[in-house]
Kinemage of the C-alpha trace (Angstrom):
@kinemage 1
@onewidth
@group {chain A} dominant
@subgroup {mainchain}
@vectorlist {calphas} color= white
{ca met a 1} P -25.653 -0.227 0.240
{ca met a 2} L -22.161 -1.117 -0.917
{ca asn a 3} L -21.742 -2.220 -4.496
{ca gln a 4} L -21.297 -6.031 -4.756
{ca arg a 5} L -18.841 -5.580 -7.620
{ca phe a 6} L -16.572 -3.523 -5.358
{ca gln a 7} L -16.716 -6.126 -2.592
{ca thr a 8} L -15.864 -8.938 -5.012
{ca phe a 9} L -13.019 -6.914 -6.568
{ca phe a 10} L -11.635 -5.878 -3.190
{ca his a 11} L -11.778 -9.336 -1.634
{ca leu a 12} L -10.272 -11.104 -4.658
{ca phe a 13} L -7.340 -8.695 -4.756
{ca leu a 14} L -6.798 -9.056 -1.022
{ca glu a 15} L -6.772 -12.844 -1.345
{ca ile a 16} L -4.351 -12.700 -4.272
{ca ser a 17} L -2.098 -10.228 -2.445
{ca arg a 18} L -2.029 -12.362 0.703
{ca ser a 19} L -1.232 -15.466 -1.335
{ca ile a 20} L 1.558 -13.709 -3.207
{ca asn a 21} L 3.075 -12.445 0.041
{ca lys a 22} L 2.855 -15.872 1.677
{ca ile a 23} L 4.458 -17.590 -1.335
{ca lys a 24} L 7.119 -14.873 -1.589
{ca glu a 25} L 8.033 -15.175 2.099
{ca asn a 26} L 8.089 -18.984 1.919
{ca lys a 27} L 10.316 -19.082 -1.181
{ca ala a 28} L 12.625 -16.362 0.144
{ca asp a 29} L 12.999 -18.241 3.424
{ca lys a 30} L 13.946 -21.433 1.574
{ca leu a 31} L 16.695 -19.452 -0.171
{ca gly a 32} L 17.919 -17.890 3.084
{ca leu a 33} L 16.589 -14.469 2.092
{ca lys a 34} L 14.015 -11.965 3.256
{ca ser a 35} L 11.131 -11.324 0.858
{ca ile a 36} L 12.374 -7.800 0.068
{ca glu a 37} L 15.795 -9.235 -0.792
{ca leu a 38} L 14.116 -11.682 -3.146
{ca met a 39} L 12.262 -8.817 -4.834
{ca ile a 40} L 15.484 -6.833 -5.229
{ca leu a 41} L 17.192 -9.774 -6.924
{ca ile a 42} L 14.206 -10.195 -9.250
{ca glu a 43} L 14.309 -6.498 -10.176
{ca leu a 44} L 18.057 -6.763 -10.891
{ca lys a 45} L 17.668 -9.858 -13.067
{ca glu a 46} L 18.375 -8.128 -16.372
{ca thr a 47} L 19.396 -4.614 -15.440
{ca arg a 48} L 21.368 -2.367 -13.119
{ca leu a 49} L 19.459 -0.014 -10.832
{ca thr a 50} L 20.146 2.516 -8.095
{ca ala a 51} L 18.793 2.121 -4.570
{ca ala a 52} L 16.214 4.846 -5.253
{ca gln a 53} L 15.004 3.032 -8.375
{ca leu a 54} L 14.761 -0.231 -6.427
{ca ala a 55} L 12.742 1.492 -3.696
{ca arg a 56} L 10.222 2.740 -6.283
{ca lys a 57} L 9.997 -0.598 -8.092
{ca cys a 58} L 9.634 -2.630 -4.885
{ca phe a 59} L 7.247 -0.130 -3.250
{ca val a 60} L 9.294 0.128 -0.047
{ca asp a 61} L 11.140 2.965 1.646
{ca lys a 62} L 14.785 3.730 0.932
{ca ala a 63} L 15.913 2.696 4.431
{ca ala a 64} L 14.541 -0.842 3.947
{ca ile a 65} L 16.171 -1.029 0.519
{ca ser a 66} L 19.477 0.167 1.958
{ca arg a 67} L 19.447 -2.509 4.684
{ca ser a 68} L 18.575 -5.184 2.132
{ca ile a 69} L 21.266 -4.024 -0.286
{ca asn a 70} L 23.834 -4.248 2.497
{ca ala a 71} L 22.693 -7.769 3.386
{ca leu a 72} L 22.724 -8.920 -0.253
{ca asn a 73} L 26.148 -7.369 -0.765
{ca lys a 74} L 27.532 -9.173 2.305
{ca gln a 75} L 26.071 -12.446 0.997
{ca gly a 76} L 27.815 -11.818 -2.325
{ca tyr a 77} L 24.640 -11.730 -4.465
{ca ile a 78} L 25.004 -8.152 -5.713
{ca gln a 79} L 27.765 -5.747 -6.592
{ca leu a 80} L 27.821 -1.993 -6.141
{ca glu a 81} L 29.628 0.269 -8.539
{ca ile a 82} L 31.807 2.845 -6.834
{ca asn a 83} L 31.035 6.357 -8.107
{ca lys a 84} L 33.571 9.052 -9.012
{ca asn a 85} L 33.530 10.323 -5.395
{ca gly a 86} L 34.859 6.981 -4.215
{ca asn a 87} L 31.670 5.822 -2.483
{ca asn a 88} L 28.566 3.962 -3.538
{ca tyr a 89} L 25.980 6.729 -3.004
{ca gly a 90} L 23.666 6.717 -6.015
{ca ser a 91} L 25.661 3.930 -7.591
{ca leu a 92} L 24.288 1.277 -9.877
{ca ile a 93} L 23.645 -2.132 -8.366
{ca ser a 94} L 23.780 -5.374 -10.321
{ca leu a 95} L 23.778 -9.104 -9.725
{ca ser a 96} L 27.132 -10.722 -9.018
{ca lys a 97} L 28.025 -14.106 -10.473
{ca asp a 98} L 26.618 -15.777 -7.339
{ca gly a 99} L 23.517 -13.620 -7.676
{ca gln a 100} L 23.096 -14.741 -11.281
{ca leu a 101} L 23.377 -18.385 -10.220
{ca leu a 102} L 20.779 -17.841 -7.508
{ca met a 103} L 18.572 -16.064 -10.045
{ca gln a 104} L 18.436 -19.258 -12.110
{ca lys a 105} L 16.807 -21.008 -9.131
{ca ile a 106} L 14.479 -18.061 -8.582
{ca val a 107} L 13.375 -18.027 -12.234
{ca phe a 108} L 12.593 -21.742 -12.030
{ca met a 109} L 10.538 -21.174 -8.868
{ca ile a 110} L 8.672 -18.237 -10.419
{ca asp a 111} L 7.916 -20.155 -13.614
{ca asp a 112} L 6.526 -23.028 -11.535
{ca ile a 113} L 4.296 -20.697 -9.490
{ca val a 114} L 3.046 -18.818 -12.563
{ca asn a 115} L 2.268 -22.065 -14.374
{ca lys a 116} L 0.423 -23.504 -11.387
{ca ser a 117} L -1.517 -20.301 -10.711
{ca ser a 118} L -2.674 -20.018 -14.311
{ca ala a 119} L -3.470 -23.707 -14.834
{ca asn a 120} L -6.688 -24.307 -16.779
{ca ile a 121} L -6.625 -20.780 -18.222
{ca ala a 122} L -6.084 -20.476 -21.964
{ca ser a 123} L -3.344 -18.112 -23.174
{ca tyr a 124} L -5.869 -15.821 -24.911
{ca glu a 125} L -7.814 -15.577 -21.630
{ca arg a 126} L -4.616 -14.683 -19.724
{ca lys a 127} L -3.775 -11.998 -22.263
{ca lys a 128} L -7.240 -10.496 -22.002
{ca phe a 129} L -7.064 -10.655 -18.198
{ca tyr a 130} L -3.723 -8.819 -18.121
{ca asp a 131} L -5.014 -6.215 -20.587
{ca ile a 132} L -8.026 -5.580 -18.363
{ca leu a 133} L -5.937 -5.593 -15.198
{ca ser a 134} L -3.561 -3.074 -16.771
{ca glu a 135} L -6.475 -0.808 -17.647
{ca ile a 136} L -7.860 -1.055 -14.103
{ca ser a 137} L -4.403 -0.182 -12.758
{ca cys a 138} L -4.182 2.895 -14.995
{ca asn a 139} L -7.681 3.984 -13.987
{ca met a 140} L -6.869 3.562 -10.290
{ca gln a 141} L -3.631 5.556 -10.680
{ca arg a 142} L -5.592 8.384 -12.342
{ca ile a 143} L -8.061 8.360 -9.440
{ca cys a 144} L -5.164 8.553 -6.956
{ca gln a 145} L -3.589 11.445 -8.879
{ca lys a 146} L -6.847 13.386 -8.803
{ca glu a 147} L -7.231 12.668 -5.074
{ca asp a 148} L -3.691 13.967 -4.493
{ca glu a 149} L -4.404 17.086 -6.564
{ca asn a 150} L -7.615 17.744 -4.625
{ca glu a 151} L -5.707 17.494 -1.311
{ca asn a 152} L -3.220 20.188 -2.394
């Protein structure tokens, strides 16, 4: 018989993931973006990254990142640094001035969502929750690593 704790864990995370995706798609749509484009802008908020780094951070393939980078560049929200070979392969990507202005709206939206989703939860409870969630994440990554090692 399946462990009830697993079922509860699994179903809660699925519900949270679905809600996050629905909110992300809704907010991106209101900004005239795709959800992956929204995630790219969020990742670029305070740093410059390459397309490969963005792909890893956003958990999507490089082709999807490349298409989204092109779209964001055409919309004027990001800027690509030209490398010494005169192209943008492997170049750093950052927010443009328009991207920074849009980011102010995004930050406001994110703050509102985070505040609403954590209403009625004390700050010490949130901290403990994130500590535990971080530990679960590390444990799950170790399990995945061992599974990968056993496959090879």
